[in-house]
Phi, psi and omega in degrees: 000128181288162177302325181292321179292320179297322179292322180295316180299318179296320180294317181293341180278358181299126174059025173266135180298143179297138180057029176055022178279160181286131179303145181281328185289147179240003180291346175301325178292320178295319178297316182294322177295319176301315182292324183288347175295335172299304175302327173301317177296321180298313176299317179300319180292324176297318182277347185301316186296334183298311176276334187288320180297313174300325178295319179296323181293327187272309197244351186290151172299163185307325182293336184245355183288141185249143171271176183301319185286336187256348189299316186295338179248013182061026174055221181251022183280104189295328180293318178294316180297318179295319178297317179294325180294311179296322175298318179298317179298317179295319181292324176298317178295316182296320178293339176273313191277318186302312179299319182295314181300314184292324179291329182279339180261345184273146170272161191304325185291340181236005184297323178292320178298308182293319182295325179288340178297338176301306179294324180298322178291323179300307184289332176292321177296321177299313180298319178300319177295319178300313184290315180297330177299337177291329188245346181244141174280174195297327181292312182289332174296321176291323176298319178299326179293345177279345185292311180299316178293333177294312177296325178299312178303313182294317185288318184293335175299336182261354182269147179277163169293159181292140181299324181297318180294322180294323179293325176293337176266012181054035177259074188298313182297317178296322179295319179293324178294323178295320177297318180295322178298312190278317189249352177094342183201149172251000185297130178096351179263147179228148181284130180286153173294131181243113181267199184296331184295344181266007187272348179163179183258139166216160192297332181298336181297333183294343177280347180281135181301326179291354179245311187283333177293308176296331181291319175301316179298314181300313180296317180298318178303311182291326176293313181296326180301317180282322180294345174297338179094012186295315180294326177298320181291318182289318181289327181254021183305314184298314177299319182297316181291327176293320176297329180275011175071035177255135180285308184269078183289336175296314176298323178297322180292320179292326180292320176298320177298318181296317178301317183295318179295316183299313185281334173291324176295318176299318179299317180299323184288328183257000187302316184280358176255310183283331181091161186284317185296317181299313182293322177296315180294318180297317181299315182295321180296315179299317182293324177303308183290324182288318179291324175298318178294323179294318174299321179298323177303310182293326178294318181290321178294325178288330183273341183273195179301136184272167177055036177285137179248021182295139173226158178214135174291155186297324184254009182281134179298153181287138175289137179271004180292130182300328185279351181277065188291316187291330174298312176299317179295329177295321179287334170297320180294310183290325175298318178297318181294316181293323177295322179294316181297317179299315179295317177298319186293329183276351181218286189286355172281295184276329192292318177304321175294321178296308181297322178303325182275353184255329197271344186270144173297152186302322188286343178240010187299321182298310183291316184293317176293328175296319177297319179294316179295321177300316179300315181302312185287330173294316179292327175298315179296317184295315184291315181295321182289321190259354184301319179297324178292321178295324179293326176289322181284309183267359190071158183303321182294324179293323180296315182285330175290330174296316176295328176297322180293319175301321179296322175301314178297327178295321179294315180297320179296318178301312186288337186255339193231341186260123177279158175278129181252359182302129175077359180264146169287162178300324179292325177289326176293318177299317180299321181299313180290333177275358176077020181263000000 
């Protein structure tokens, strides 16, 4: 065996259980849960404005009551603006750090499960905000939002730094202590040789295939996630359900949230068996058909009789009368939306965040994941801000057909460019991109 082969073997053995056995320690699950409380808070903050804005319109004192034009930005109330700003900064950090932390402490057999819990906690937080908004006014709803980050702070004070990070700082003893805490044993693990390439990031690294290839994949994943139209659907869910002739749009939004939580949980449970590529492709195909059907709904309603005032409750059975066309079309709309949410939740919801935390080499992971998260939030802002304008230009059916076209591109991108990372160590994934 050559020195290069020995070095590669030693590197790939980092954090692998001896004799490929399952680690005895289970504190890795506690550490992952503690880190995932950040995304839970993030999801709660995303969902907070949905019940809080109507509450501010109805019951706030005159100094805090918001009009229609100011409600979406919380008006000029500096306390609320400051709170939203600080929450946004904290959520941005959590969306960057939590997936990376979980991927670096998890062993390959459960990395998909634990990594998917990031998105699961986000959608759980959104659903929690929707449900709590029914019984709590906006002040107490904000207080409730303090609970998850408080527990996160307390738990993370007891959690170790990731062993991989400690090894890059040449803190061998601390890394082995972290291994013992997380996995129950350090026996059989060896510290990999760390050369100059692990000392920090510089722009010349972007020319390396092991860096620019995963960076292109990561950026594309985040862009396609937002171009699928999911944030437009979630942020405009109430309007969309009203357009679909549903009376109780709040109940409809909660129902969508429940579907999202359930199917994200299913994705987490099967992630390490089905694999990332299969679930991404399946998710994309489902989104293509659901968004096409949703666009078709708007096309048919625009082409049908105008000024219809038909309404239907969310759980009311469909009328079988042939002339009740709009009722049937309304159920086509809600069915298409629920199918889209389910399809998104099993693939394009959790997997981009999971892959982002897996594909980058350790020495550029901080910068590269930051670029991906920035891309995600920029695209989220762009889609959310401009979606109503696109609906005016292309009409609603054209806007949703456009998102279906992006979903088609996402499927093609998955099949041609994304490698399978199921069952591989992070070092094996890095070796794949470097051609070793």
